[in-house]
N, C-alpha and C positions, 0 to 999 in steps of 0.2 A: 446489630453490634458485630464488629469484626471478631474473628476468632482470638486474636491477641487481646483485644479489649475484654472479651468474655473471660479469658484465662485470668487476667488481672482481677476482674470483678469477683470471680470465683475464689481466688486466693484470699483476697481481703475480706470477703464475706465469711469464709471459714475462720479466719483469724478473729474477726469481730465476734463470732459466736463463741469461740474459746474464751475471749476476754469477758464477755457478758456473763458467761457461766463461771467465771473466776478460776479457769483452769489453765491459763497459758503460762503463768509464772514468769512472763517476760517483761512486765511493766512495773516500774517503781511504785505506781499508785496502788498496786495490789499488796504492797508490803504490810506487815503487821503494824500495830499502833506504835510500838517503840521504834521501829525502823522508820516509820513515817515521821515521827517527831524528830528524829535525828536529821532526816532529809530536810524537813521544814526549818530546823535550826541552821543548817548549812546554807539554805537559800535566803531566809529572811532574818535570821538571828533570833527568831522566836519559835520555840517548838510547837506552838499552837497556831501559827499563821502559815497557811499553805502558800504555794507559789502563785496561785491565782489572786488571793487577797493581797499578797505582797506586791505583785505586779500592778494591780489596779491602784493601790495606795501610792506606790512609788512613781509610776509613770503616767497615770491618768487622773490624778487628784484634781478636782475642780472641773473636769471635762466630761463627767459621767452624768447621766447615761448618754452614750453615743446614740445618735439617731438610728444608724444602721450598722450592721456587722456582716461581714462576708467570711464564711468559713469553708475552705476547700479541703477535702479529705477528712471530713469530720467523723468518719466511722459511725459509732452508735450515738454520738452527740454528748458524751459525758462532759467534756470541757464546756461545750456550749450551754448545757443545762446549769453547770456550776456558775458560769458567767451571768446567766439570766437570773439565777437566785441571788446574786450579789448586785443586781441592778446595773450591769455594765452597758446594756443596750436596750433600745426600745423594740427593735426588730432585727432578726437574724435570718439571713439566707444561708443555709448550710447544704453543701453538695458533697456526695461521695460516689465514686464509680460503682462501689459494691451495693 
């Protein structure tokens, strides 16, 4: 791996470790339950429906599960696991430089 690619991988690997440990404070999905409910309401109109469920219901209704999914820059795969738990795809190929 080139030194530039290694620097990028190192940066995102460190960021991923902070997120998985719940220490980054940078991402909205780390918000407390009341903040998350407000964000959900802003996105879907329902405080109990997150953006993934809303997107699947609004834009992919009747077309799920997809046969394959490609995720580039998946980090630790939080979104991909959420999609899998909701039956969005049969197979997912997920890649991340880190």
